[in-house]
C-alpha positions, 0 to 999 in steps of 0.5 A, a space after each residue: 920059359 914062355 912069358 905073358 904079361 897081363 895088364 888089366 886097363 880101365 880108361 888108361 888111354 893116357 898111360 896104357 900105350 906108353 906102357 905096352 910099347 916099353 914092354 914091347 921094346 925090352 921083352 921082343 919075345 914077351 906075349 902082352 895081353 891088355 885087358 879092355 875093361 869097358 873102357 870109355 876112351 881109347 885104351 883099346 885102340 891104343 893098347 892094340 897099336 902098341 902092340 898088345 893082344 886086347 881082349 875086351 869086356 862089353 862093360 866094366 866088370 872089375 879089376 879082378 875080373 879083367 885078371 881072370 880074362 887075361 890069365 884064361 887067354 895067356 898062353 906063357 908058363 909064366 904071368 906077369 900081372 902089372 898095372 896099365 897106369 905107369 905105376 910099375 916100371 917094366 924093368 922090374 920084371 926081369 927080377 921077378 923072373 929070376 926069382 921065378 927061375 929060382 924055384 919060387 911060385 909066386 913073386 911080388 913087387 913089394 913097394 917100398 917107402 916112398 912109392 906113391 900112395 895116400 896116408 890112408 892106404 899107406 895105413 891100410 896096406 900096412 895093416 893088412 900086411 901086419 894081419 897076413 903075417 900072422 895068419 901065415 906065420 911067414 913075413 908077408 911085405 906087401 899083400 895088396 900089391 898088383 905088380 906079380 909073376 906067377 906060375 900060370 898052372 898052379 895060378 889056374 887052380 885058384 882063378 876060381 877063387 878070385 873076386 871081380 874087385 880090387 882084392 885079387 892080389 890079396 885072395 891069390 897071396 894066401 891061396 898060395 901061402 894055403 896050397 904050401 907054394 913058395 911065394 917071394 918078395 922083390 922091392 920095387 918103387 911104385 911112381 905116380 899113376 897117370 890119369 885118375 884113380 879108379 878107387 874111391 875111399 868111401 865106396 872101398 872102405 867096406 871092402 878094407 873090413 871084407 878083405 880083413 875077413 877074406 885073409 882069414 878065412 883064405 888061410 885058417 879061419 880059426 886064427 881069426 875067430 878063436 881070440 874073438 871067442 877067447 875075449 868074449 869068455 873072458 868078458 862072460 867070466 869077468 862079469 859073472 865074477 862082478 855080478 856074482 860078488 856084487 848081486 850074487 847072482 849069475 845075468 843074462 848078459 853073462 849067459 850072452 857072452 858065454 853063448 856067443 863064444 861058444 858060436 863063434 869058436 864054432 863058426 871058427 872051426 866049421 870055416 876051418 873045415 871048409 877052407 880045407 876042402 877048398 884046398 883037398 886037391 892040392 
């Protein structure tokens, strides 16, 4: 099978040349594509000199947009996505491809304990994994890892769903689960990145909340909305029992909570139908 390696890169001039050179030396037959996402340094020239095919954005569009640009240009039957900052070891690519050869459609490099990440990001990733495991009913070891191999034809089915920002791994993983495709995880160690990280804790705090809802709505919205509706219904009933026993009446708060629980449930039901329509061709 023909393999394309896609590396999104923004201001990764310090590391991208070394990463590309390593891939080219280790896997001479692979197509290596670097998507230069509006860099202001020498990312483009460094990648080109190392032997990569370079696709350049005139301005920064985001990590997900770079992934989409690379996937559309890639000619391989299998696409490997990895970071250009030196975190991912090209030697691990073969392990991902071996699992693809075993029949899996998506193989994700799951970062193990000891990989370089802040405590905050580690806690957030753990929460994402537990939520995704609940939603899918399958063990999700690393929902947000950007190091993955995928069958190109199946990935392109969902490319329109991918956001332009950093949450493309979440979106693509949940889309594959929803479509019934086979997903596997391979343990990897992520090294400390070279250069400066583009993730900002304050700015990306809202993204944390958005990813939570995206995980739910991409797989089974009712699993997310039904428990919220049940909690609101329980609170309404408990408050009604209290006010009835104390004041002998039904209060506006109980009415509001009952109404809210019904609305949240119906919202989840409608979202479930919309999600089913998104995957009607799969």
